[in-house]
N, C-alpha and C positions, 0 to 999 in steps of 0.2 A: 539444543535444537532452536531454530529461529521461531519466533512467535508469529504465525500467519495472522493476517488481519481477519476479523470476524464480521459476520453479518447476522441480523436477527432472524428468528424463525418467521415463517409466513404468518400473515395475520388472519386469514380466513379459516373456517372450521375444517375444510377439506385438507388444507395444508397442515393443520395441527394433527389431523388423523394420520397423516403420512409422515410425520416428523421423524419416525424411526425407520422409514423406508430405506435409506442408504445402507443400513446394516444388513439388508438382504444380499448385498454384494460383498463377497469375501475379501476382496482386495481392499476395499474401503475400510472394512471392519478391522482387518489386521493392521493396516497403517494407522488407523485412528487410535487403537489401543497402544501400539508402539509409540506413537507420538505423544500421547498423554503421559505415558511413563517417562519418556525422555524430557518432556517439558516440566514434569515434577522435579527431575534432576536439575534442570536449568534454573528453576526458581529457587531450589535449595542453594545452588551455587551463587546466584545473585544476592540472596540474603546473606550468605556467608561472606561474600566480597564486601558488602557494605559494612557489616559488623567488623570484619578484619581491619578495614581502613579506619573505622572509628576508634579502634584500639591502637593502631599504629600511629595515627595523627588525627586528633579530634578537631582540627580546625574545620569550620563549616565549608570553606571553599575547597579544601583538599577532599573532604568527604563527598562533596557534590561532584567532584571530578570523576568519581566512579560511574555516576550516571552519564556524565559527558562521554567517558571512554566507551560506555555501552552503546550510546546513541550515535555518536559522531561517525563511526564506520558506515552506518546506513546512509547518512547524509553524503559521505564521500564516495561510497561504492554502489549506492542504490541504482543509479542509472546504468553504469557499466554492467552490473549484475542483471538488470532487466534486459539489456541487449544480449547478454550471453544466454539468458533463459529463452529468448526468442530465436536464436540461431544455432544453439547446441542441443545435443540430446540431454533433456532435463534430468532423466534418471541417472545418467552417468555423472553429470555435474553435481547432483546432490550427493552421490556416493563419494566422489573424490573429496569434496569439501568436508563432508561429515567425518571421514576417516582422519583427515588432517586435524580437525578440531578436537576429536577424541584423543589423539596423541598429545596435542598441546595441553589439554585439560589434565591428563594423567601426569604430565611433566610438572605442571604447576602444583598439583596436589602433593607431589614429592617434595617440592620446595617448602610448602607450608608445613608438611609433616616434620621436616628437618629444621624448622624455625629459621629459614633463610629468606623468607618473603620480606620484601621492603615495600614502601609506598610506590616507588617507581616500578618495581617488578609487578606489583598488583595492577597498576594502571596499564602497563604494557600488555600483560596477559588479558586484561579485560578488553582492551582495544582489539587485540588479535582475535579473541573469541567473538567479539562483535563483528569483526570483518568477515568471519566465517558465516555468521548468521545473516549478514547483509548479502553475501553471495548466494545463499540458499533461499532467502525469503521470496523473491519473485518466482523462482522455479516451483516452490511449494504451492504457491497460490495458483499458478498456471496449470498444474497437473490435476487439479480437482475435477475438471470436466472429463478427464480420462478415466476417472475412478468410478463414476456413476453415470447413468443415462441422463439426458437433459431434464426429464421430469423430476428427478431426485436431486438436482443440482442445488436448489435453494435449501432444502432440508440438510443436505450434506454440509453446506457452509455454516448453517446454524449449529449443527452438531460439532463442527470444528470450534465454533465459538464456545459452546458449553465445555468441550474438552480442555480448551485453553484455560478457562476460568476455574475449572475443577483443579487443574494443576497449580494455578495461581493460589488457590485456597489451601491446598494440601502442602505444596512444596515449602513455602517459608516457615509454616508451623513445624513441619517435620525437620527443617534445618535447625530451628532453635533447639529442639530436643536432641538432635544428633550432635550438635556442637557441645551441648552440656554433657553428653555421655561419652562421645568418641573423640571430641576435639575439633578444631577448625578445619583440619585437612579432610575430614570425612565427607562433607558435602561435595567437595571437588572430585574425590574418588568415585562417589556414587553417581555423579553426573556423567563422568566418563563411561562408567558401566551402563548407564541407562541408554546411551547412544547405540549400544550394540544391537538392541532390539530393532531399531529403525534401520540400521545397516542390513541386518538379516532380512527384514521385510522388503527393502528395496532390491536386494539381490534376488529374492523370490519372485517379485512382481515382474510381469512381462507386459509392457504397455501395448494397447491395441495399435495396429498399423494405421497411421493417418494417411490422408490423401497425398500421394506422391506428386511433388511439384517438379515440373520440367525445368524450372529455373534454378540456378546455383544459389547456395546459401548467401545471405547478405554478409558483407564484410563488416567487421566490428565497428570501425570508425563511421562507416556509412549508416549502419543500423542505429548507432547512438545519435547521429545527427538527425536522422529521420524521426526517431522517437521524440527528441526534443522539439522538433518542428510540429509534430502532431499534437503534442501537449500544449504548445503555445497557441495553436489555432483550433483547439477543441474547447468551446466555451463551457460545455457541460462539465468537463474535467477541471477547467480553470477555476470556476466558481467553487467547486468542491475543495480544491487545494487551498484556496484563500480562506475558506471557512475553517479548514483543519489547522492551518498555520496559526490563526488567531486563537484557537483553543489550546493547542499543545504547548505554546510558549508559556502559558500561565499554569496549566495543569502540571507541568514538569516540576513545579516547586515542591509539592509534597513527595513526589518520587525521589527527588534529589536529597531532601532534608529529613526524611523519615528516620534514618538511623540515629540522627542527633536528637530528634524529638523523643525517641524511645530511650536513648542512653542518658541524655543530659536533662532535657526538659521534664520528662516523666520519671527519670531516674530508674529505668527498668533494666532488664537483662536481655541477652540474646533471644531467650524464649519469648519475651514480650515483643521484641522487634519482629520475630517470625510470626507471632500471632496477629500483629497489626497488619502485616502484609497478607496473611491469610484472610483477615477480615475484609480487606479490599477485594481479594479474589472471591470470597463468599458473596459480597455485595454484587459483584459483577455476574456471578452465576444466577443469583436471584433476579437481577435485572434482565438477563437473557430470556427468562421465561415470561416476564411481564412486558417485555419490549413490544411484542406484536399488539397487545392490548393498548399500550400507550401510543404507538405509532398510528393505529387506526383512529384514535380520538384526537391526537394532536397534529398529525402530519409530520413529515421529516424536519421542516424548519423550526416549528415550535418545539419538537422533541429535542433538537440540538440546543435550542435556547434554554429549555428546562434543564438539560444536562449541564450546561455551562453555569447556570445559576446554582445548581446543586454542587458543582465543583467549587464555586466561590464560598458557599456555606461550609463545605468540608475544610477549605483552606483556613477560614476564620476559626473553625473549631480546633484545628491543629494549632493555630496561633495561641489560643487560650488554654489549651489542654495542660493540666498539671497533674492529673490523675489518669490511670489507665482507662477508666470508663469513658471519659470524654474523648480520648484518643481512639477507642474502639468505635464509638459513634461516628466520629469523623471518617474513619477508615471505611465503614460500611456505606456511608453517604458518598464517599469518593468512588468506591467500586460501582455503585449503582449509576452514578453520573458518568463515569468513564465509559462503561459499556454502551450507554444510551447514545453518547456522542460518537465514539469510535465505530460502532456497528453501523450507524446511519450514514456517516460520511464515507465509510469504506464501500457500502453498497452503492452509494452515489457514484463513486469512482468506477466500480465494477461495471455498472450498466452503461457508463459513458464510453466504454472501450470496445472496439472490435477485436476479434481474436488475434489478428496478425500483429498487433502492437500491445496486447494485454500485459505481457511481462514488463515492457518498458513503461507503460502507463502506470501500472501498480508500483513499479520501482520509483516513479516520480512521486506518487503518493507517499511511499515510505521515506523518500528523501526529504520531503517537506515535513513529515511527522517528526522524524528523528533529528533533522536539522533544527527545527523549532525547539525540540526538547533539549538538544545540546546547548543552544543559545540560552534558553530559559534557565537551565541548570547552572550555567556559569553566572548568569545575572543574579539569581536568587541565592546562590552560594556566596557570592560577593557581598550581597546585602546582609545576609545572615552573619557573615564574618565581620563586616564593618559596623553594623548596628546591632541587630539581634535576630534570633529565629522568629519570634512573633511578628516583628515588623516585616520581615521577608514574606511571611504567609499572608499578612493583611494586605500588603502591596499587591501581591499576586491575585488575591481575591478581588480587589478593586479593578485591576486590569481585566480580569475575566468578565466581570459584569459590564465593563465598557464595550467589550467586543460584541455584545448582543445587539445593541442598536447600530453600532458602526458597520457591522458586516451583514445586516439584515437584507440588503438589496441583492446580495448574491445567493441565489436559491439552490437547493439541493434536489437530487433525483429528477432533474429536468429531462434526462434522457431515458427515463424508465419505460416510456411507451414506444421507443424506437427499436427497430429490428436491425441488429448489428451483424447479422449473418451475411456472408459474401453473396452478392447477387450474380456475379459472373455473367452479366448481361452485355458487357462490352464485346463487340465482335473482334476477332483477331485482325490485326492490321494487314492490309493488302500490300505485298512487297513485290517489287520487280526483280529483286536479287537478294541474296543472303546478306544479312546485317550482323556484324559482330556485336556481342553483348556489350562490350565496353565503348562502342562508338557513341559519340555525343558531343555537345548536348542535342536533345531532341525537342523540336518545336511542334506542338500540336495546335491545329487550328480547326475551330468548329464554326461553320457559316450558318447564319440564321436569316430568314426573311420575315420581317415583322411589319404589320400594318401601322400607320400613323396613330390610329386610335389606341393601339396596345403598346406604344413605345414606352411610356412611363412605367406601366405595369411590368413590362418585360425587363427593363433595366433594374427595377426593384427586385424581381424574382431572380435574375441571374447573379445578383450580388451574393445570394446565398451559396452559389457555387464556388465563390472565392475561397472560403475557408475549407470547403470540401476538397478542391483540387490541391491546395497547399498541404493540408494535413495528411493526404494520401501519398505525398512524395513529390508534388510539383512545386514550381516556384515561378516568379515573374508573371503572375496571372494578370490579364488585362482584357478589356472588352473595347472594341474599336468600331466606329461607324464610318461607312463609306461616304466620303464627302461628295461624290458624284452620283450616288445611287441611294436615295432616301429609303430607309427601311432595311438596308443590308448591313448586318452586324457580323463581326468576327470575334469570337472568343479565342484567346491564345494563352498558353502556359508552356513552361519548359520542364523537362526532366534532365538530370545530369548525364544519363546514358540510356541506351536502348533497353538494357535489362531493367533499369529502374522504371522505365515507362511500362514494360510488360508486368512488373510487379504492381504498378498502379491498377492495371486491369484486374488483378486478383484481390485488391484491397477494397474495391468499391462495395459498399454494403447495400442492403435492401432499403435502408433509410436514405442513403445517398441516391439510390435509383428513383425514389419517390420525388426528391427535389429536382432531379434531372428531367423527369417526366413533366413536372409542372412548368419548367422552362421551355421544354420542347413543344408544349401545347400552344405556345405563342407563334411557332413557326408555321408559315402558310405556304411554303414552297412545295414542289413536288417531292414526295418522299421525306424521310427524316433529314435533319440538318447534316450537311456534308462535313466529313471529318478528313483532314489531311495531316500527314506527318512529314516533317522536314528534319533531316539529320545533317550535322556539320559535314561538309564535303571533304573528302580526303584530298591531300595535296598531290 
């Protein structure tokens, strides 16, 4: 199963009292239990894959490639997966990919059991399994609002966080025991079996009917392009992505090199490696429960800074660890720090996105996360191979510390107070004849009359519409002043087709509406600003 991103529990007492509220909804409860079981299997498999590669080829660079093969598919496929999650039936998408991944896992388990696994085969399998996780991750995140009512959404995300980290704590430790008793193939078989519960739960679940749109579904290429443009012009999301990239590229060091720390530096066994991974998960579980308290006192930016400093401390401890005790302490600190940063920046991404582009926006977040981790894993694996494991950990620790002051200007959760629900306040365009959906481009013109005293304030206010128009699907935005009529302004922007302009009508949020009303307040003409639409003439 893919690992959906987590967010912390609510900080106030009322939210704490209703933290278990989502369990009142049977569908959420069934899927939560099935997902925890499946994620335990996934973590067993991940631990077994790292240990298997350490035995097949102990070179640090080769071992780090297991982490690269896990993370790289999310970087390569995250955005296409987000587009698919926004335009296809999410339940059917999850079922199709999950069945394919289950069959793939069973096939590789057979290879391991027959002693036919090679480093190349392991990397190929890990990449393909990661590709399946990448295709499912945006859809998993996007269905959460369909499982619980709005009032239980935040507790539901928090419970998903707890479930993920419970599986992270149990799975690797269980993998170490299972490998010692049943052999290296057992975790792969158990992971394949663990997916069956989620498949059954998805077959049983019947999603509620959503509002039926009269517009056709977006085409894949167009949806991908619009998603990228939205992310580029959403400053709340951009700041979050930048802060995340700075953290993940350095935090990837201990994920990539932990098998060698356990095997060579501490001279332990598969059981010790599993227990160290379990200690990271246990630290994250503990962190999930104290996170609301920390967030209330530190705020999101200081909390992420504290988590980054904690990660640097954990990396330094991994670098000096020669005994299991030091490695365990490093693992717990790493888990606490990981959840503090991951949960905070994920919530920052969630609140920055309206529903129509949530799958693509969260896929962008995952792309940045796993792209940074892939890059970091290669770099730290190369450093460990060329110099030593301690040097790789120390260098990553120094880099993590430097990101705190360097990225401080980009703030998190800046969209927390914005209402991202659709406003649906744009009136339907007045047409003199039927217009085909694919006709275009479409030019929209909005005419304003502004007094000379308000000219500067109006131009400053309308600039805020630039990002709004473009991130909702427009392009070529401009504002023009009539050279012959002082105070008459025209705002213009394009859409590639008529159907894309109609989609923009449905994408405008309540937060967008508030900005538009501030601009319209400067208009002194009779009635609201006049809106005109021009379509490329047919030959």
